[in-house]
Structures are given as C-alpha cells and as structure tokens.
C-alpha positions as CSV (number, residue, x, y, z in Angstrom):
1,M,169.8,80.3,131.2
2,R,167.5,81.7,133.2
3,I,163.7,80.4,132.9
4,L,160.3,81.6,133.9
5,G,158.0,79.1,133.7
6,I,154.3,79.8,134.0
7,D,151.3,78.0,134.6
8,P,148.3,80.2,133.5
9,G,145.4,80.8,134.9
10,Y,143.2,83.8,136.0
11,A,142.7,83.6,139.3
12,I,146.2,81.8,140.5
13,V,149.1,82.0,138.1
14,G,151.7,79.8,139.1
15,Y,155.3,80.7,138.7
16,G,158.9,79.2,139.3
17,V,162.4,80.9,138.0
18,I,165.3,78.9,137.8
19,D,168.7,78.8,136.2
20,Y,169.9,76.1,134.5
21,D,174.1,75.4,133.3
22,K,175.6,73.0,132.4
23,G,173.0,70.3,133.7
24,L,172.7,71.9,137.1
25,F,169.7,73.6,138.5
26,K,169.6,76.8,140.7
27,T,165.9,77.8,141.8
28,V,165.8,81.3,141.9
29,G,162.0,82.5,142.9
30,Y,158.7,81.0,142.8
31,G,155.2,81.9,143.9
32,A,151.6,82.6,142.6
33,V,150.2,85.5,141.3
34,T,146.5,85.8,142.9
35,T,143.5,87.7,141.7
36,P,140.3,87.7,144.3
37,A,136.9,86.0,143.3
38,H,134.4,88.9,143.0
39,T,137.4,90.9,141.2
40,P,135.9,92.4,138.0
41,F,137.5,90.4,135.4
42,A,139.2,93.0,133.4
43,D,141.1,93.9,136.2
44,R,141.6,90.5,137.3
45,L,143.9,90.6,133.6
46,S,145.2,94.2,134.9
47,T,146.2,92.9,138.1
48,I,148.1,89.8,136.2
49,Y,149.8,92.0,133.6
50,C,151.3,93.9,136.1
51,D,152.3,91.2,138.2
52,M,154.2,89.4,135.1
53,Q,155.9,93.0,134.5
54,E,157.2,92.7,137.7
55,L,158.2,89.5,137.8
56,I,160.2,90.2,134.6
57,S,161.7,93.2,135.8
58,Q,162.6,91.4,139.3
59,Y,164.1,88.2,137.5
60,H,165.2,89.1,134.1
61,P,164.3,85.8,132.5
62,E,166.0,84.7,128.8
63,A,163.2,82.5,128.0
64,L,159.4,82.0,129.1
65,S,157.9,78.5,129.0
66,L,154.3,78.4,129.1
67,E,151.8,75.6,129.2
68,K,150.0,74.8,126.0
69,L,145.9,75.6,126.2
70,Y,143.8,72.7,126.0
71,F,140.2,72.7,126.6
72,N,138.2,70.4,128.6
73,T,134.7,70.2,129.3
74,N,134.2,74.0,130.7
75,T,135.0,76.2,127.6
76,T,133.5,79.4,129.3
77,T,137.0,78.4,132.0
78,A,139.0,77.6,129.3
79,I,137.9,80.9,127.4
80,D,138.9,83.2,130.4
81,V,142.1,81.1,131.0
82,A,143.2,81.8,127.4
83,Q,142.6,85.6,128.0
84,A,144.8,85.4,130.8
85,R,147.2,83.4,128.9
86,G,147.2,86.4,126.2
87,V,147.9,88.9,128.9
88,I,151.2,86.4,130.0
89,V,152.3,86.5,126.3
90,L,151.9,89.7,125.7
91,S,154.1,90.9,128.7
92,A,156.7,88.2,127.4
93,T,156.6,89.9,123.9
94,L,157.1,93.1,124.7
95,N,160.0,92.5,127.0
96,H,161.6,90.7,124.2
97,I,161.6,87.1,126.0
98,P,161.0,84.0,123.8
99,I,158.0,82.1,124.6
100,Y,158.2,78.1,124.5
101,E,155.1,76.0,125.1
102,Y,154.6,72.8,125.8
103,T,151.8,70.0,126.5
104,P,151.3,68.4,129.9
105,S,152.5,65.1,128.5
106,Q,155.9,66.9,126.9
107,V,156.3,68.2,131.0
108,K,156.2,64.8,132.4
109,Q,158.0,63.3,129.5
110,S,160.8,65.8,130.3
111,V,161.1,65.8,133.9
112,T,160.1,61.8,134.9
113,G,160.7,60.3,131.5
114,Y,157.3,59.2,131.6
115,G,154.9,61.0,129.6
116,K,152.0,59.4,131.2
117,A,153.0,60.3,135.0
118,E,150.6,60.8,137.9
119,K,150.9,64.6,138.8
120,P,151.9,63.7,142.6
121,Q,155.7,62.4,140.4
122,V,156.3,65.5,138.6
123,M,155.8,67.4,141.5
124,D,158.2,64.7,143.5
125,M,160.7,64.7,140.6
126,T,160.4,68.4,140.3
127,R,161.0,69.1,144.1
128,R,164.0,66.5,143.6
129,L,165.7,68.2,140.5
130,L,165.5,71.5,142.0
131,N,167.0,70.3,145.4
132,L,163.8,71.6,147.5
133,R,162.8,70.7,150.9
134,A,159.1,70.5,150.0
135,V,157.0,70.6,147.2
136,P,155.7,74.1,146.9
137,K,152.1,75.4,146.9
138,P,150.1,76.2,145.5
139,D,149.9,73.5,143.2
140,D,150.1,75.9,140.4
141,T,153.7,77.3,141.2
142,A,155.1,73.5,141.5
143,D,153.5,73.0,137.9
144,A,155.2,76.1,136.9
145,L,158.7,74.9,138.2
146,A,158.3,72.0,136.4
147,L,157.6,73.7,133.2
148,A,161.0,75.7,133.8
149,V,162.5,72.2,133.9
150,C,161.0,71.0,130.9
151,H,162.2,73.9,129.0
152,A,166.0,73.8,130.4
153,Y,165.8,69.7,129.5
154,V,164.5,70.3,125.6
155,G,164.0,73.8,125.0
156,G,167.8,74.9,124.1
157,S,168.4,71.7,122.6
158,G,165.5,72.1,120.0
159,L,163.8,68.8,121.4
160,H,160.6,70.4,121.8
161,Q,160.3,70.0,118.4
162,L,160.3,66.1,118.4
163,I,158.5,65.7,121.2
164,K,154.8,64.9,120.7
165,E,151.9,64.5,122.8
C-alpha cells in the first residue's frame, strides 16, 4: 500500500510517501511544500493545492494520512491551518484517495507504542522504522512520515477506529 502522510500547515506542509507491504516499509519520497511569508493568503492556498496535485500525480498514493486539526490558544492560526487543510482534503477527494485522520496521540502510540511519547522519540523511531540516516528536516516532514507510518500500522487493519485520544 502506498501512503501519503501530510502534516498540514499554510507556511509549511510536510509530506512523506511510503510503501508498506507485509510489515516492511520503503521510503519513496518526502519533503515540504512551502509558501513565502508575505504571499497573499489565497495565493498560498493555491500553491498548496497545485503542489498537492503534483505530489498525487507523481506518487499515486492509495491512502492519505492526515493529522486531525486541534485548536490551541491561537485560533487565528488554527483557522488558517484549517483552510490549508481543506485544500489538502479537496486535492485528495478530487483524486479519489481515501483520507484517514489521526490525532497526535494516535501517531505517538502507533509509532512508539506510547501515546504520550515526546516529539524526539517519535522522530527517532520513525527514522529507525524507515531506515533513514537522519531525521528529515523540517520537523513537518518528519511528522508527515510518522503519520504515514501510523496509517500503515493501524489504518489498513481498522484499528484506527479503536485507538482513542
């Protein structure tokens, strides 16, 4: 199964593409979609949409694993991230790619075995599982790969419905 993991944002959208078959991982590609800070917001969304279409066309994923949106103290940022996330969901939907959403705790649980693991632990375990020499940068890219690994472990089995925050 080819999985496209996405860590949504409007300045940086991390992505990671893995193949998962019979318990084995193969890293296919990873990186980040970036938009310059002073670009009008609508143009940023357009860039994210176009780059998502390119990623989908290039990698032909069978599933998209996406972080669930959660609100923290900055609701303005959360609303902007939600808009970028909507563009990402639209891209996948128009290409008939099933979308699976996971909370940070679900990702931590599936990658490290502990739902309250610290970010460095998740990043290092993702690096080890995917046999990478170093943790990918920026952090959004490493997070996207962890989301893909999460779906590989729990999405195909239906366990994603059982794992609770």
